[in-house]
DRENTINU-25224 format. One record per residue (C-alpha): residue number from 1; x, y, z. Coordinates in steps of 0.1 Angstrom, whole numbers, plus 5000, padded with zeros to 4 digits. Each point is the difference from the previous one (the first is absolute). Layout:
BEGIN
NUM;X;Y;Z
...
# end
This chain:
BEGIN
1;6558;1363;4313
2;5000;4985;5043
3;5038;5004;4996
4;5002;5035;4983
5;4972;5009;5031
6;5022;4992;5024
7;5031;5017;4983
8;4975;5033;5000
9;4991;4988;5041
10;5041;5012;5002
11;4994;5036;4990
12;4969;5003;5028
13;5022;5027;5021
14;5010;5018;4966
15;4988;5013;4969
16;4977;5020;5015
17;4983;5026;4980
18;5006;4974;4979
19;4983;4967;4999
20;5017;4965;5012
21;5004;4983;4970
22;5020;4964;4990
23;5012;4987;4969
24;5020;4960;4989
25;5010;4987;4972
26;5001;4965;4985
27;5010;4980;4971
28;4990;4962;4999
29;4989;5003;5040
30;5027;5017;5011
31;5006;5031;5015
32;5023;5020;4987
33;4998;5031;5016
34;4981;5025;5028
35;4997;5032;5017
36;4971;5025;5015
37;5000;5032;4998
38;5021;5019;5018
39;5000;5034;5018
40;4982;5027;4976
41;5026;5012;4979
42;5014;4975;4999
43;4994;4965;4979
44;4970;4983;4997
45;4998;4964;4998
46;4997;4991;4969
47;5032;5016;4988
48;5017;4981;5041
49;4988;4968;4986
50;5019;5002;4960
51;5031;5019;5023
52;4995;4962;5017
53;5003;4982;4970
54;5025;5013;4992
55;5019;5003;5032
56;4990;4954;4995
57;5022;5005;4966
58;4957;4992;4983
59;4989;5015;4969
60;4969;5014;5008
61;4989;4997;4961
62;4973;4976;4992
63;4983;4997;5039
64;4973;5007;5021
65;5003;5029;5020
66;4964;4996;5032
67;4996;5035;5014
68;4974;5010;5028
69;4986;5031;4978
70;5002;5007;4965
71;5034;5013;4992
72;5004;5044;4998
73;4996;5010;4963
74;5012;5039;5010
75;5028;5021;5012
76;5001;5005;5034
77;5030;5001;5024
78;5014;4971;4985
79;4994;4992;4958
80;4969;4978;4993
81;5005;4965;5009
82;4978;4984;4969
83;5030;5016;4980
84;5023;4974;5022
85;4987;4967;4992
86;4994;5017;4967
87;5036;5003;4994
88;5009;4970;5021
89;4983;4978;4974
90;4971;4983;5024
91;4975;4976;4980
92;4973;5002;5024
93;4991;5020;5031
94;4975;4987;5029
95;4985;5032;5014
96;4977;4992;5033
97;4980;5030;4994
98;5001;5035;4983
99;5016;5032;5012
100;4974;5027;5015
101;5022;5030;4994
102;4980;5018;4974
103;5033;5010;4982
104;5004;4958;4994
105;4963;4984;5003
106;5010;4975;4972
107;5022;5022;4979
108;5034;4973;5015
109;4977;4966;4986
110;4993;5016;4968
111;5034;5012;4990
112;5013;4960;5011
113;4973;4985;4983
114;5000;5030;4968
115;5040;4991;4990
116;4988;4956;5003
117;5010;4991;5037
118;4975;4976;5012
119;4977;5012;5035
120;4981;4989;5022
121;4979;5015;5025
122;4976;4994;5035
123;5023;4974;5015
124;4999;5000;5040
125;4989;5038;4993
126;4983;5001;5031
127;5030;4994;5019
128;5014;5028;4982
129;4972;5021;5006
130;5005;4999;5037
131;5037;5008;4998
132;4995;5031;4992
133;4967;5008;5011
134;5009;5032;5006
135;5018;5010;4971
136;4970;4986;4980
137;4973;5026;5027
138;5026;5029;4993
139;4995;4999;4963
140;4966;4985;4996
141;4986;5024;5035
142;5028;5027;4997
143;5001;4991;5038
144;5018;4976;5020
145;4992;4968;5016
146;4993;5003;5036
147;5006;4970;5024
148;4989;5012;5038
149;5017;4982;5024
150;4988;4990;5040
151;5003;4981;5017
152;4971;4987;5029
153;4988;4974;5026
154;4975;4977;4991
155;4972;5025;5004
156;5011;5025;4980
157;5016;5022;5023
158;5035;5015;4994
159;5015;5017;5038
160;4982;5008;5032
161;4986;5032;5008
162;5027;5020;5018
163;5022;4990;4961
164;5018;4965;5010
165;5002;4979;4974
166;5038;4989;4999
167;5000;4968;4991
168;4963;4986;4991
169;5014;4977;4977
170;5036;4980;4997
171;5036;5004;4988
172;4999;4976;4965
173;4961;5026;4996
174;5021;5034;5007
175;5028;4981;4977
176;4969;4994;4970
177;4988;5036;5005
178;5040;5016;4992
179;5004;4978;4968
180;4963;5020;4992
181;5011;5027;5006
182;5037;5000;4975
183;4974;4986;4969
184;4985;5040;5002
185;5008;5024;4990
186;4994;5025;5030
187;4987;4993;5035
188;4970;5025;5012
189;4991;5009;5035
190;4982;5027;5016
191;5012;5022;5023
192;4978;4985;5027
193;5020;4974;4999
194;5033;5018;5000
195;4991;5023;5029
196;4987;4962;5019
197;5026;4980;4990
198;5028;5018;4986
199;5007;4973;4968
200;5037;5000;4980
201;4975;4988;4970
202;5030;4981;4986
203;5005;4959;4990
204;5026;4988;5028
205;4990;4965;5007
206;5008;4987;4963
207;5030;5007;4980
208;4992;5025;4975
209;5018;5020;4970
210;4979;5029;5004
211;4976;5022;5023
212;4966;5007;4985
213;4992;5032;5005
214;4984;5012;5027
215;4962;5029;5003
216;4981;5013;5028
217;4967;5013;5003
218;4998;5034;5022
219;4979;5023;4987
220;5009;5021;5024
221;5034;4995;4994
222;5005;4993;5037
223;5030;4979;5000
224;5033;5002;5023
225;5028;5006;4977
226;5020;4979;5025
227;4976;4975;4990
228;5014;4962;4991
229;4983;5002;4965
230;5022;5030;4988
231;5030;4983;5007
232;5025;4997;4971
233;4971;5025;4977
234;4985;4987;4977
235;4965;5001;5016
236;4970;5012;4978
237;4971;5023;5031
238;4965;5001;4981
239;4984;5035;5018
240;4969;5017;4987
241;5013;5029;5023
242;5039;5008;5007
243;5018;5030;5019
244;5025;5012;4975
245;5028;5003;5025
246;4995;4963;5008
247;4996;4986;4966
248;5031;5016;4993
249;5018;4982;5031
250;4984;4964;4990
251;5017;5009;4959
252;5034;5015;5015
253;5004;4969;5020
254;4991;4979;4964
255;4966;4990;5002
256;4966;5015;4977
257;4970;5012;5006
258;4972;4997;4984
259;4971;5017;5007
260;4970;4988;4990
261;4967;5007;5017
262;4964;4990;4992
263;4964;5022;5004
264;5004;4990;5037
265;5036;5008;5013
266;5017;4968;4995
267;5020;4981;4981
268;4984;4993;4966
269;5005;4963;5002
270;4992;4992;4966
271;5014;5026;4985
272;5035;4989;5018
273;4996;4972;4984
274;5002;5014;4965
275;5027;5015;5009
276;5016;4970;5013
277;4997;4984;4966
278;5018;5030;4981
279;5030;4995;5025
280;4998;4966;4988
281;4990;4981;5027
282;4986;4968;4992
283;4995;4984;5030
284;4988;5022;5036
285;5002;4977;5031
286;4980;5018;5033
287;5010;4997;5032
288;4974;5024;5019
289;4981;5005;5028
290;4959;4989;5003
291;4992;5037;4993
292;5021;5005;4957
293;4995;4962;4997
294;4962;5008;5003
295;5006;5027;4981
296;5016;4986;4976
297;4972;4978;4995
298;4972;5019;5000
299;5019;5021;4970
300;5006;4967;4983
301;5038;5004;5000
302;5006;4963;5019
303;5004;4970;4968
304;5008;4974;5024
305;5001;4988;5036
306;5036;4985;5012
307;4984;4985;5038
308;5020;4985;5025
309;4978;4979;5025
310;5013;4992;5034
311;4981;4970;5020
312;4990;5026;5023
313;4972;5020;5017
314;4999;5039;5014
315;4968;5001;5009
316;4986;5041;5000
317;5038;5011;4984
318;5005;5022;4965
319;4988;4983;4968
320;5013;5002;4967
321;4982;5029;4979
322;4976;5032;5015
323;4969;4996;4977
324;4962;5003;5008
325;4985;4968;5000
326;4976;4998;4963
327;4961;5009;5000
328;4993;4964;4997
329;5022;4962;4992
330;4994;5005;4962
331;5023;5029;5000
332;5027;4983;5021
333;5039;5011;4983
334;5010;4964;4982
335;5036;4985;4992
336;5010;4971;4980
337;5021;4976;5017
338;5036;4999;4978
339;5018;4976;5028
340;4999;4990;5033
341;5036;4983;5010
342;5014;4993;5030
343;5032;5021;5016
344;5012;4982;5029
345;4965;5004;5028
346;4988;5024;4980
347;4978;5005;4972
348;5006;5018;4971
349;4973;5011;4979
350;4996;5020;4967
351;4968;5012;4991
352;4985;5022;4968
353;4980;5027;5006
354;4965;4997;4981
355;4993;5037;4996
356;4962;5012;4988
357;5001;5003;4964
358;4988;5043;4994
# end
């Protein structure tokens, strides 16, 4: 299963909105075929592994398949993978984790068992779930897994008061940050960052076969039509209200204006998360300023903090989040450590939010 997970990781940047799945075929301890899910509409991992076995001159009949996610049982863009495994004559299938998609949800496993195939479940389940944390979020919560990225000094400062922030962290940390951008389905920022930095909001520090969708929160539709984030089209601009002429101009350039106002005349952030879920966004990577960061956290829209800490102190400078202090320490926002890793001279911290239950 570890080998199957390694194959699944090969699809890290390409499978969205589908999950990242790996499959290896084994007979008598020998690997006879392997594959991973291809871009949407193309072959899934099981079909890839079967094709690989045939290309090696191997007959998969009687072999065992190790699959990181339950084989699908429905017709989507491709036929059911459970049917492909049955047709190939597999004797045993080992599944890391059940598919959370309601269209599958155990039905693939039951179809295999009903046909006499031995099925085992739960092998390296946590690892398989982590690999597809955004897909599980979208299937079970109807919204993407939101990862907020920030870079700060050891005293939690992100920029000087005049806005200068390049560069707090090292080139190694910035390159690592682009890897996390690349694995996301979409990158989100706010109009303040667009005005201040005019970012491209693309993956550049590493090679990637596709660029994530770009999303800008812009309540009053103030964005400059010449902003770099709009180059090439395809950007979603989320507003609370919009001048029809400007919206038409932006959309004529290949972008889309999405109106999602709340009662305060701002963008409905929780509503946006549900809308992104409907649009097939599994993982959302947020890189914004301290004001939007604070709003996203207040609205409980952030699942995970991806924080790069540099061994430096900035003192009286701009902080990470625009958040009011709690009335007492019993009501601070809690997070759980997930991973702490050395990246060059910096630290990469992954921490997950523990929001109070409603």
